[in-house]
C-alpha positions in Angstrom: 0.0 0.0 0.0 1.2 3.5 -0.8 0.5 6.7 1.1 0.8 10.2 -0.4 1.5 13.6 1.0 -1.4 15.7 -0.2 0.7 18.8 -0.4 3.9 17.8 -2.4 2.3 14.6 -3.8 5.2 12.3 -3.0 4.4 8.7 -2.1 5.6 6.7 0.9 5.4 3.1 1.9 4.3 4.0 5.4 1.5 6.2 6.7 3.8 7.6 9.3 6.3 9.0 6.7 3.5 10.4 4.6 2.0 12.2 7.7 5.5 13.5 8.7 5.9 14.8 5.2 2.5 16.5 5.3 3.2 18.1 8.7 6.6 19.5 7.4 5.1 20.7 4.1 2.2 22.4 6.0 4.4 24.1 8.5 7.4 25.1 6.4 6.0 25.4 2.8 9.0 23.3 1.7 10.2 19.7 1.6 12.6 18.1 4.1 15.4 16.1 2.5 15.5 13.8 5.6 11.9 12.8 4.9 11.7 13.0 1.1 14.7 10.7 0.7 12.4 7.9 1.9 9.8 8.6 -0.8 9.0 5.9 -3.3 10.0 8.3 -6.0 13.5 8.9 -4.5 14.0 5.2 -4.0 13.0 4.5 -7.6 15.4 7.2 -8.8 18.3 5.8 -6.8 17.6 2.4 -8.3 18.0 3.8 -11.9 21.6 5.0 -11.3 
């Protein structure tokens, strides 16, 4: 199952990470590299290198 941040639209394997991303995006109007590196998009991109 995938979970998505409704603000930046990144996908995560866990609900907790998606919620952490959403909280950060809401509060700071930006993305947090420490969170987004766990997104499914980032993992997919790392696999293509």
